[in-house]
N, C-alpha and C positions, 0 to 999 in steps of 0.2 A: 640564673631565671632564665626562664624562656620571655619571647617576645610578649606574649599575650599577659603575662605574669607584671612587665613592666606598667602594660595600659591599665590593669587594675589598681595599680599603685601611685598612675598618673592621676585617673581616675578620681581616686579617693580624697587624693592629696590638692585637687583642682578644688574637689567641694568643701572642703575642711580651710582649706588657706582664703575662698572668699567669704568664707562665713566670717572666718578668723579676723579678716580685714575688717569687715562689715562692724565685728565688737568693739576693735578698735579704736575704729571710726567715732563709731555712737561715744566709749567713753569719752573720747578727746573731745565731741561733740558737749558732753553733759557738763563736763567738767569748764570747758569755753565760757558756757552756759551760766553756769553758777555762778563765777566771778562779775557779771553783770548784770546792771539795776533792774531791766525789763529781760525778762529771759525770751520771749519769744515763743515761738513755735517748733521748738529742738526735735522735740518728740517725734511731732508729724513728718520732720523732713527726716529722719532717722525711719519713721515706719516708711516714705514713700520710696525711700532710697533702697529700704529693705524688700521692699515688693517689688520693684524694678531688677533686684537683682536674682531674686528669686524665680519671677518668670523668664529671666534670660536663661539660670540653671535651667528649668521645666522644658524649655523648649531644646535645649541643648543635648539635654540628656534623652532627652524623648527621639530626637531624631537618633543620636547615636544609639540609643534602642533599639531602633528600627534597623539601622545600619549591622549592629550587630546582631540581630535573627538573622540578615539575608545573609549575613558571611556565617551560619551557623558557628558563632565564637556564646557558648554557652556563662562558660565565665565574664566574659563580656557584658552580655545583656542581664545576667543575675546581679555584677555588678549595679549596675544601667537601675535595675529595678529596685533594689535596697535604695538608691539614691532618690527615685522617683518618690519610693514610700514615705522618705523621711520629709521632702520636699511637699508632701501633700497633704503631709498628718493636720496641720491647720487648719487646712478644709474641709475636711474629715471631723475635728474638734466643730469645728463653727457647726458644720451642717449638724453633726450629734445635738448638739446645745440647740442650736434652731427650732429643730424637729422637736423635741423632747427626748428624746432616746438614750439620754445617757447610763439609761438600767439595762439596756439591752444590751444580748451578748457581742451583737458584733461591734459597736462601740465599745464597748465596758474595756473589753479586754486589751487592745489595742492604745487607747487612750488611757488605763490604768499602766500600762508598758510604758509608755511615752513620760508619764509620770514620774516613775521611777528612773526610767534613766536620767532625768532633768535632777531629780532630785540626788543622783548616783555623781553629776556633774557640780553639781550645787550649785545651781541655776536657780 
């Protein structure tokens, strides 16, 4: 494998590993909360951690995206662009629903594709 191919694999691994670790943390937190008499705000805590992890990844991948463009590495910046699109999808969903653009083609196609992906992953 080339040096740049390893970089793509590392980027994808970091993205997936961080989200999977957060998923395992959430499962554990909800299991612990289920055992307690007063459940507390477990969901809110998980949402805050997800927000911090997502914003950190957005910032990191955006900076890497700019660096890859300056170094003229198309595979690197295309991988970063795909990861950034995945991280920005919730913002797009919120904006489309907030402004009532759910039936607009610009909103409908990506969101239906994302919904199909979530169904395929059984989430």
